[in-house]
mmCIF entry with sequence, helices, sheets and N, C-alpha, C, O atoms, coordinates in Angstrom:
data_MODEL
# 
_entry.id   MODEL 
# 
_entity.id                         1 
_entity.type                       polymer 
_entity.pdbx_number_of_molecules   1 
# 
_entity_poly.entity_id                      1 
_entity_poly.type                           'polypeptide(L)' 
_entity_poly.nstd_linkage                   no 
_entity_poly.nstd_monomer                   no 
_entity_poly.pdbx_seq_one_letter_code       TTFQNYDDVIERSCQAWNEILSEDGFIKNLCSREWSFLV 
_entity_poly.pdbx_seq_one_letter_code_can   TTFQNYDDVIERSCQAWNEILSEDGFIKNLCSREWSFLV 
_entity_poly.pdbx_strand_id                 A 
# 
loop_
_entity_poly_seq.entity_id 
_entity_poly_seq.num 
_entity_poly_seq.mon_id 
_entity_poly_seq.hetero 
1 1  THR n 
1 2  THR n 
1 3  PHE n 
1 4  GLN n 
1 5  ASN n 
1 6  TYR n 
1 7  ASP n 
1 8  ASP n 
1 9  VAL n 
1 10 ILE n 
1 11 GLU n 
1 12 ARG n 
1 13 SER n 
1 14 CYS n 
1 15 GLN n 
1 16 ALA n 
1 17 TRP n 
1 18 ASN n 
1 19 GLU n 
1 20 ILE n 
1 21 LEU n 
1 22 SER n 
1 23 GLU n 
1 24 ASP n 
1 25 GLY n 
1 26 PHE n 
1 27 ILE n 
1 28 LYS n 
1 29 ASN n 
1 30 LEU n 
1 31 CYS n 
1 32 SER n 
1 33 ARG n 
1 34 GLU n 
1 35 TRP n 
1 36 SER n 
1 37 PHE n 
1 38 LEU n 
1 39 VAL n 
# 
_struct_asym.id          A 
_struct_asym.entity_id   1 
# 
loop_
_struct_conf.conf_type_id 
_struct_conf.id 
_struct_conf.pdbx_PDB_helix_id 
_struct_conf.beg_label_comp_id 
_struct_conf.beg_label_asym_id 
_struct_conf.beg_label_seq_id 
_struct_conf.pdbx_beg_PDB_ins_code 
_struct_conf.end_label_comp_id 
_struct_conf.end_label_asym_id 
_struct_conf.end_label_seq_id 
_struct_conf.pdbx_end_PDB_ins_code 
_struct_conf.beg_auth_comp_id 
_struct_conf.beg_auth_asym_id 
_struct_conf.beg_auth_seq_id 
_struct_conf.end_auth_comp_id 
_struct_conf.end_auth_asym_id 
_struct_conf.end_auth_seq_id 
_struct_conf.pdbx_PDB_helix_class 
_struct_conf.details 
_struct_conf.pdbx_PDB_helix_length 
HELX_P HELX_P1 AA1 TYR A 6  ? SER A 22 ? TYR A 6  SER A 22 1 ? 17 
HELX_P HELX_P2 AA2 PHE A 26 ? CYS A 31 ? PHE A 26 CYS A 31 1 ? 6  
# 
_struct_conf_type.id          HELX_P 
_struct_conf_type.criteria    ? 
_struct_conf_type.reference   ? 
# 
loop_
_atom_site.group_PDB 
_atom_site.id 
_atom_site.type_symbol 
_atom_site.label_atom_id 
_atom_site.label_alt_id 
_atom_site.label_comp_id 
_atom_site.label_asym_id 
_atom_site.label_entity_id 
_atom_site.label_seq_id 
_atom_site.pdbx_PDB_ins_code 
_atom_site.Cartn_x 
_atom_site.Cartn_y 
_atom_site.Cartn_z 
_atom_site.occupancy 
_atom_site.B_iso_or_equiv 
_atom_site.pdbx_formal_charge 
_atom_site.auth_seq_id 
_atom_site.auth_comp_id 
_atom_site.auth_asym_id 
_atom_site.auth_atom_id 
_atom_site.pdbx_PDB_model_num 
ATOM 1   N N  . THR A 1 1  ? 13.455 -85.640 -15.860 1.00 0.00 ? 1  THR A N  1 
ATOM 2   C CA . THR A 1 1  ? 12.937 -84.291 -16.017 1.00 0.00 ? 1  THR A CA 1 
ATOM 3   C C  . THR A 1 1  ? 13.903 -83.494 -16.872 1.00 0.00 ? 1  THR A C  1 
ATOM 4   O O  . THR A 1 1  ? 15.113 -83.507 -16.645 1.00 0.00 ? 1  THR A O  1 
ATOM 5   N N  . THR A 1 2  ? 13.362 -82.813 -17.844 1.00 0.00 ? 2  THR A N  1 
ATOM 6   C CA . THR A 1 2  ? 14.159 -81.942 -18.693 1.00 0.00 ? 2  THR A CA 1 
ATOM 7   C C  . THR A 1 2  ? 13.785 -80.506 -18.394 1.00 0.00 ? 2  THR A C  1 
ATOM 8   O O  . THR A 1 2  ? 12.605 -80.158 -18.341 1.00 0.00 ? 2  THR A O  1 
ATOM 9   N N  . PHE A 1 3  ? 14.776 -79.689 -18.201 1.00 0.00 ? 3  PHE A N  1 
ATOM 10  C CA . PHE A 1 3  ? 14.545 -78.276 -17.932 1.00 0.00 ? 3  PHE A CA 1 
ATOM 11  C C  . PHE A 1 3  ? 14.521 -77.510 -19.246 1.00 0.00 ? 3  PHE A C  1 
ATOM 12  O O  . PHE A 1 3  ? 15.290 -77.794 -20.164 1.00 0.00 ? 3  PHE A O  1 
ATOM 13  N N  . GLN A 1 4  ? 13.629 -76.540 -19.317 1.00 0.00 ? 4  GLN A N  1 
ATOM 14  C CA . GLN A 1 4  ? 13.484 -75.753 -20.536 1.00 0.00 ? 4  GLN A CA 1 
ATOM 15  C C  . GLN A 1 4  ? 14.592 -74.716 -20.681 1.00 0.00 ? 4  GLN A C  1 
ATOM 16  O O  . GLN A 1 4  ? 15.067 -74.453 -21.785 1.00 0.00 ? 4  GLN A O  1 
ATOM 17  N N  . ASN A 1 5  ? 14.998 -74.130 -19.556 1.00 0.00 ? 5  ASN A N  1 
ATOM 18  C CA . ASN A 1 5  ? 16.021 -73.082 -19.575 1.00 0.00 ? 5  ASN A CA 1 
ATOM 19  C C  . ASN A 1 5  ? 16.490 -72.836 -18.139 1.00 0.00 ? 5  ASN A C  1 
ATOM 20  O O  . ASN A 1 5  ? 16.054 -73.510 -17.206 1.00 0.00 ? 5  ASN A O  1 
ATOM 21  N N  . TYR A 1 6  ? 17.369 -71.877 -17.983 1.00 0.00 ? 6  TYR A N  1 
ATOM 22  C CA . TYR A 1 6  ? 17.937 -71.558 -16.666 1.00 0.00 ? 6  TYR A CA 1 
ATOM 23  C C  . TYR A 1 6  ? 16.850 -71.167 -15.670 1.00 0.00 ? 6  TYR A C  1 
ATOM 24  O O  . TYR A 1 6  ? 16.866 -71.616 -14.523 1.00 0.00 ? 6  TYR A O  1 
ATOM 25  N N  . ASP A 1 7  ? 15.915 -70.339 -16.102 1.00 0.00 ? 7  ASP A N  1 
ATOM 26  C CA . ASP A 1 7  ? 14.838 -69.909 -15.203 1.00 0.00 ? 7  ASP A CA 1 
ATOM 27  C C  . ASP A 1 7  ? 14.001 -71.091 -14.732 1.00 0.00 ? 7  ASP A C  1 
ATOM 28  O O  . ASP A 1 7  ? 13.528 -71.099 -13.595 1.00 0.00 ? 7  ASP A O  1 
ATOM 29  N N  . ASP A 1 8  ? 13.814 -72.079 -15.583 1.00 0.00 ? 8  ASP A N  1 
ATOM 30  C CA . ASP A 1 8  ? 13.069 -73.278 -15.215 1.00 0.00 ? 8  ASP A CA 1 
ATOM 31  C C  . ASP A 1 8  ? 13.816 -74.054 -14.126 1.00 0.00 ? 8  ASP A C  1 
ATOM 32  O O  . ASP A 1 8  ? 13.196 -74.567 -13.194 1.00 0.00 ? 8  ASP A O  1 
ATOM 33  N N  . VAL A 1 9  ? 15.131 -74.140 -14.240 1.00 0.00 ? 9  VAL A N  1 
ATOM 34  C CA . VAL A 1 9  ? 15.950 -74.804 -13.220 1.00 0.00 ? 9  VAL A CA 1 
ATOM 35  C C  . VAL A 1 9  ? 15.785 -74.096 -11.883 1.00 0.00 ? 9  VAL A C  1 
ATOM 36  O O  . VAL A 1 9  ? 15.571 -74.738 -10.855 1.00 0.00 ? 9  VAL A O  1 
ATOM 37  N N  . ILE A 1 10 ? 15.886 -72.774 -11.900 1.00 0.00 ? 10 ILE A N  1 
ATOM 38  C CA . ILE A 1 10 ? 15.751 -71.991 -10.669 1.00 0.00 ? 10 ILE A CA 1 
ATOM 39  C C  . ILE A 1 10 ? 14.359 -72.165 -10.073 1.00 0.00 ? 10 ILE A C  1 
ATOM 40  O O  . ILE A 1 10 ? 14.224 -72.374 -8.867  1.00 0.00 ? 10 ILE A O  1 
ATOM 41  N N  . GLU A 1 11 ? 13.336 -72.080 -10.895 1.00 0.00 ? 11 GLU A N  1 
ATOM 42  C CA . GLU A 1 11 ? 11.952 -72.203 -10.417 1.00 0.00 ? 11 GLU A CA 1 
ATOM 43  C C  . GLU A 1 11 ? 11.711 -73.560 -9.765  1.00 0.00 ? 11 GLU A C  1 
ATOM 44  O O  . GLU A 1 11 ? 11.150 -73.632 -8.672  1.00 0.00 ? 11 GLU A O  1 
ATOM 45  N N  . ARG A 1 12 ? 12.122 -74.618 -10.417 1.00 0.00 ? 12 ARG A N  1 
ATOM 46  C CA . ARG A 1 12 ? 11.895 -75.958 -9.866  1.00 0.00 ? 12 ARG A CA 1 
ATOM 47  C C  . ARG A 1 12 ? 12.728 -76.215 -8.619  1.00 0.00 ? 12 ARG A C  1 
ATOM 48  O O  . ARG A 1 12 ? 12.281 -76.899 -7.698  1.00 0.00 ? 12 ARG A O  1 
ATOM 49  N N  . SER A 1 13 ? 13.933 -75.669 -8.589  1.00 0.00 ? 13 SER A N  1 
ATOM 50  C CA . SER A 1 13 ? 14.774 -75.809 -7.397  1.00 0.00 ? 13 SER A CA 1 
ATOM 51  C C  . SER A 1 13 ? 14.143 -75.104 -6.208  1.00 0.00 ? 13 SER A C  1 
ATOM 52  O O  . SER A 1 13 ? 14.132 -75.633 -5.097  1.00 0.00 ? 13 SER A O  1 
ATOM 53  N N  . CYS A 1 14 ? 13.621 -73.914 -6.445  1.00 0.00 ? 14 CYS A N  1 
ATOM 54  C CA . CYS A 1 14 ? 12.956 -73.165 -5.370  1.00 0.00 ? 14 CYS A CA 1 
ATOM 55  C C  . CYS A 1 14 ? 11.706 -73.888 -4.889  1.00 0.00 ? 14 CYS A C  1 
ATOM 56  O O  . CYS A 1 14 ? 11.437 -73.931 -3.688  1.00 0.00 ? 14 CYS A O  1 
ATOM 57  N N  . GLN A 1 15 ? 10.948 -74.450 -5.809  1.00 0.00 ? 15 GLN A N  1 
ATOM 58  C CA . GLN A 1 15 ? 9.754  -75.201 -5.422  1.00 0.00 ? 15 GLN A CA 1 
ATOM 59  C C  . GLN A 1 15 ? 10.127 -76.391 -4.542  1.00 0.00 ? 15 GLN A C  1 
ATOM 60  O O  . GLN A 1 15 ? 9.480  -76.646 -3.527  1.00 0.00 ? 15 GLN A O  1 
ATOM 61  N N  . ALA A 1 16 ? 11.168 -77.112 -4.933  1.00 0.00 ? 16 ALA A N  1 
ATOM 62  C CA . ALA A 1 16 ? 11.598 -78.276 -4.153  1.00 0.00 ? 16 ALA A CA 1 
ATOM 63  C C  . ALA A 1 16 ? 12.079 -77.853 -2.769  1.00 0.00 ? 16 ALA A C  1 
ATOM 64  O O  . ALA A 1 16 ? 11.741 -78.488 -1.770  1.00 0.00 ? 16 ALA A O  1 
ATOM 65  N N  . TRP A 1 17 ? 12.866 -76.785 -2.711  1.00 0.00 ? 17 TRP A N  1 
ATOM 66  C CA . TRP A 1 17 ? 13.387 -76.307 -1.426  1.00 0.00 ? 17 TRP A CA 1 
ATOM 67  C C  . TRP A 1 17 ? 12.246 -75.861 -0.519  1.00 0.00 ? 17 TRP A C  1 
ATOM 68  O O  . TRP A 1 17 ? 12.240 -76.172 0.672   1.00 0.00 ? 17 TRP A O  1 
ATOM 69  N N  . ASN A 1 18 ? 11.283 -75.135 -1.075  1.00 0.00 ? 18 ASN A N  1 
ATOM 70  C CA . ASN A 1 18 ? 10.149 -74.668 -0.280  1.00 0.00 ? 18 ASN A CA 1 
ATOM 71  C C  . ASN A 1 18 ? 9.298  -75.830 0.214   1.00 0.00 ? 18 ASN A C  1 
ATOM 72  O O  . ASN A 1 18 ? 8.734  -75.763 1.306   1.00 0.00 ? 18 ASN A O  1 
ATOM 73  N N  . GLU A 1 19 ? 9.202  -76.885 -0.573  1.00 0.00 ? 19 GLU A N  1 
ATOM 74  C CA . GLU A 1 19 ? 8.457  -78.068 -0.139  1.00 0.00 ? 19 GLU A CA 1 
ATOM 75  C C  . GLU A 1 19 ? 9.148  -78.718 1.058   1.00 0.00 ? 19 GLU A C  1 
ATOM 76  O O  . GLU A 1 19 ? 8.488  -79.141 2.007   1.00 0.00 ? 19 GLU A O  1 
ATOM 77  N N  . ILE A 1 20 ? 10.467 -78.795 1.009   1.00 0.00 ? 20 ILE A N  1 
ATOM 78  C CA . ILE A 1 20 ? 11.228 -79.348 2.136   1.00 0.00 ? 20 ILE A CA 1 
ATOM 79  C C  . ILE A 1 20 ? 11.026 -78.496 3.382   1.00 0.00 ? 20 ILE A C  1 
ATOM 80  O O  . ILE A 1 20 ? 10.787 -79.022 4.469   1.00 0.00 ? 20 ILE A O  1 
ATOM 81  N N  . LEU A 1 21 ? 11.121 -77.179 3.223   1.00 0.00 ? 21 LEU A N  1 
ATOM 82  C CA . LEU A 1 21 ? 10.983 -76.285 4.372   1.00 0.00 ? 21 LEU A CA 1 
ATOM 83  C C  . LEU A 1 21 ? 9.576  -76.278 4.953   1.00 0.00 ? 21 LEU A C  1 
ATOM 84  O O  . LEU A 1 21 ? 9.396  -75.940 6.123   1.00 0.00 ? 21 LEU A O  1 
ATOM 85  N N  . SER A 1 22 ? 8.582  -76.644 4.161   1.00 0.00 ? 22 SER A N  1 
ATOM 86  C CA . SER A 1 22 ? 7.203  -76.633 4.651   1.00 0.00 ? 22 SER A CA 1 
ATOM 87  C C  . SER A 1 22 ? 6.920  -77.800 5.603   1.00 0.00 ? 22 SER A C  1 
ATOM 88  O O  . SER A 1 22 ? 5.923  -77.783 6.324   1.00 0.00 ? 22 SER A O  1 
ATOM 89  N N  . GLU A 1 23 ? 7.781  -78.797 5.607   1.00 0.00 ? 23 GLU A N  1 
ATOM 90  C CA . GLU A 1 23 ? 7.610  -79.938 6.500   1.00 0.00 ? 23 GLU A CA 1 
ATOM 91  C C  . GLU A 1 23 ? 8.251  -79.613 7.847   1.00 0.00 ? 23 GLU A C  1 
ATOM 92  O O  . GLU A 1 23 ? 9.472  -79.508 7.954   1.00 0.00 ? 23 GLU A O  1 
ATOM 93  N N  . ASP A 1 24 ? 7.420  -79.456 8.866   1.00 0.00 ? 24 ASP A N  1 
ATOM 94  C CA . ASP A 1 24 ? 7.925  -79.116 10.198  1.00 0.00 ? 24 ASP A CA 1 
ATOM 95  C C  . ASP A 1 24 ? 8.937  -80.146 10.685  1.00 0.00 ? 24 ASP A C  1 
ATOM 96  O O  . ASP A 1 24 ? 8.677  -81.349 10.668  1.00 0.00 ? 24 ASP A O  1 
ATOM 97  N N  . GLY A 1 25 ? 10.081 -79.658 11.114  1.00 0.00 ? 25 GLY A N  1 
ATOM 98  C CA . GLY A 1 25 ? 11.087 -80.516 11.707  1.00 0.00 ? 25 GLY A CA 1 
ATOM 99  C C  . GLY A 1 25 ? 11.897 -81.352 10.736  1.00 0.00 ? 25 GLY A C  1 
ATOM 100 O O  . GLY A 1 25 ? 12.687 -82.189 11.173  1.00 0.00 ? 25 GLY A O  1 
ATOM 101 N N  . PHE A 1 26 ? 11.733 -81.159 9.440   1.00 0.00 ? 26 PHE A N  1 
ATOM 102 C CA . PHE A 1 26 ? 12.426 -82.002 8.465   1.00 0.00 ? 26 PHE A CA 1 
ATOM 103 C C  . PHE A 1 26 ? 13.941 -81.915 8.619   1.00 0.00 ? 26 PHE A C  1 
ATOM 104 O O  . PHE A 1 26 ? 14.616 -82.939 8.727   1.00 0.00 ? 26 PHE A O  1 
ATOM 105 N N  . ILE A 1 27 ? 14.473 -80.702 8.630   1.00 0.00 ? 27 ILE A N  1 
ATOM 106 C CA . ILE A 1 27 ? 15.918 -80.521 8.740   1.00 0.00 ? 27 ILE A CA 1 
ATOM 107 C C  . ILE A 1 27 ? 16.414 -81.028 10.093  1.00 0.00 ? 27 ILE A C  1 
ATOM 108 O O  . ILE A 1 27 ? 17.455 -81.680 10.172  1.00 0.00 ? 27 ILE A O  1 
ATOM 109 N N  . LYS A 1 28 ? 15.673 -80.728 11.145  1.00 0.00 ? 28 LYS A N  1 
ATOM 110 C CA . LYS A 1 28 ? 16.064 -81.185 12.486  1.00 0.00 ? 28 LYS A CA 1 
ATOM 111 C C  . LYS A 1 28 ? 16.108 -82.708 12.538  1.00 0.00 ? 28 LYS A C  1 
ATOM 112 O O  . LYS A 1 28 ? 17.058 -83.280 13.071  1.00 0.00 ? 28 LYS A O  1 
ATOM 113 N N  . ASN A 1 29 ? 15.099 -83.364 11.996  1.00 0.00 ? 29 ASN A N  1 
ATOM 114 C CA . ASN A 1 29 ? 15.071 -84.822 11.999  1.00 0.00 ? 29 ASN A CA 1 
ATOM 115 C C  . ASN A 1 29 ? 16.184 -85.403 11.143  1.00 0.00 ? 29 ASN A C  1 
ATOM 116 O O  . ASN A 1 29 ? 16.767 -86.430 11.491  1.00 0.00 ? 29 ASN A O  1 
ATOM 117 N N  . LEU A 1 30 ? 16.478 -84.762 10.042  1.00 0.00 ? 30 LEU A N  1 
ATOM 118 C CA . LEU A 1 30 ? 17.536 -85.231 9.158   1.00 0.00 ? 30 LEU A CA 1 
ATOM 119 C C  . LEU A 1 30 ? 18.892 -85.186 9.850   1.00 0.00 ? 30 LEU A C  1 
ATOM 120 O O  . LEU A 1 30 ? 19.743 -86.047 9.626   1.00 0.00 ? 30 LEU A O  1 
ATOM 121 N N  . CYS A 1 31 ? 19.085 -84.184 10.686  1.00 0.00 ? 31 CYS A N  1 
ATOM 122 C CA . CYS A 1 31 ? 20.378 -83.983 11.354  1.00 0.00 ? 31 CYS A CA 1 
ATOM 123 C C  . CYS A 1 31 ? 20.437 -84.596 12.747  1.00 0.00 ? 31 CYS A C  1 
ATOM 124 O O  . CYS A 1 31 ? 21.452 -84.470 13.431  1.00 0.00 ? 31 CYS A O  1 
ATOM 125 N N  . SER A 1 32 ? 19.384 -85.246 13.171  1.00 0.00 ? 32 SER A N  1 
ATOM 126 C CA . SER A 1 32 ? 19.374 -85.798 14.524  1.00 0.00 ? 32 SER A CA 1 
ATOM 127 C C  . SER A 1 32 ? 20.293 -87.009 14.633  1.00 0.00 ? 32 SER A C  1 
ATOM 128 O O  . SER A 1 32 ? 20.538 -87.716 13.656  1.00 0.00 ? 32 SER A O  1 
ATOM 129 N N  . ARG A 1 33 ? 20.777 -87.223 15.807  1.00 0.00 ? 33 ARG A N  1 
ATOM 130 C CA . ARG A 1 33 ? 21.673 -88.349 16.052  1.00 0.00 ? 33 ARG A CA 1 
ATOM 131 C C  . ARG A 1 33 ? 20.935 -89.679 15.956  1.00 0.00 ? 33 ARG A C  1 
ATOM 132 O O  . ARG A 1 33 ? 21.530 -90.693 15.591  1.00 0.00 ? 33 ARG A O  1 
ATOM 133 N N  . GLU A 1 34 ? 19.647 -89.685 16.281  1.00 0.00 ? 34 GLU A N  1 
ATOM 134 C CA . GLU A 1 34 ? 18.873 -90.921 16.222  1.00 0.00 ? 34 GLU A CA 1 
ATOM 135 C C  . GLU A 1 34 ? 18.799 -91.461 14.798  1.00 0.00 ? 34 GLU A C  1 
ATOM 136 O O  . GLU A 1 34 ? 18.760 -92.674 14.591  1.00 0.00 ? 34 GLU A O  1 
ATOM 137 N N  . TRP A 1 35 ? 18.780 -90.566 13.823  1.00 0.00 ? 35 TRP A N  1 
ATOM 138 C CA . TRP A 1 35 ? 18.672 -90.971 12.424  1.00 0.00 ? 35 TRP A CA 1 
ATOM 139 C C  . TRP A 1 35 ? 19.964 -91.610 11.947  1.00 0.00 ? 35 TRP A C  1 
ATOM 140 O O  . TRP A 1 35 ? 19.948 -92.548 11.150  1.00 0.00 ? 35 TRP A O  1 
ATOM 141 N N  . SER A 1 36 ? 21.080 -91.097 12.438  1.00 0.00 ? 36 SER A N  1 
ATOM 142 C CA . SER A 1 36 ? 22.384 -91.599 12.013  1.00 0.00 ? 36 SER A CA 1 
ATOM 143 C C  . SER A 1 36 ? 22.984 -92.482 13.102  1.00 0.00 ? 36 SER A C  1 
ATOM 144 O O  . SER A 1 36 ? 22.433 -92.601 14.196  1.00 0.00 ? 36 SER A O  1 
ATOM 145 N N  . PHE A 1 37 ? 24.078 -93.075 12.797  1.00 0.00 ? 37 PHE A N  1 
ATOM 146 C CA . PHE A 1 37 ? 24.770 -93.865 13.802  1.00 0.00 ? 37 PHE A CA 1 
ATOM 147 C C  . PHE A 1 37 ? 26.257 -93.538 13.739  1.00 0.00 ? 37 PHE A C  1 
ATOM 148 O O  . PHE A 1 37 ? 26.782 -93.148 12.696  1.00 0.00 ? 37 PHE A O  1 
ATOM 149 N N  . LEU A 1 38 ? 26.907 -93.702 14.853  1.00 0.00 ? 38 LEU A N  1 
ATOM 150 C CA . LEU A 1 38 ? 28.336 -93.422 14.917  1.00 0.00 ? 38 LEU A CA 1 
ATOM 151 C C  . LEU A 1 38 ? 29.117 -94.616 14.397  1.00 0.00 ? 38 LEU A C  1 
ATOM 152 O O  . LEU A 1 38 ? 28.783 -95.766 14.682  1.00 0.00 ? 38 LEU A O  1 
ATOM 153 N N  . VAL A 1 39 ? 30.146 -94.333 13.643  1.00 0.00 ? 39 VAL A N  1 
ATOM 154 C CA . VAL A 1 39 ? 30.968 -95.403 13.069  1.00 0.00 ? 39 VAL A CA 1 
ATOM 155 C C  . VAL A 1 39 ? 32.197 -95.592 13.909  1.00 0.00 ? 39 VAL A C  1 
ATOM 156 O O  . VAL A 1 39 ? 33.028 -96.447 13.602  1.00 0.00 ? 39 VAL A O  1 
# 
């Protein structure tokens, strides 16, 4: 992906972040202990 300018970078970053936040429990599942393992 090539960005056209700074505003394009910001716009696409915001879109990606909002897509992540729209998934219920995404951050919680990512940070859960079940997903990771102790070393």
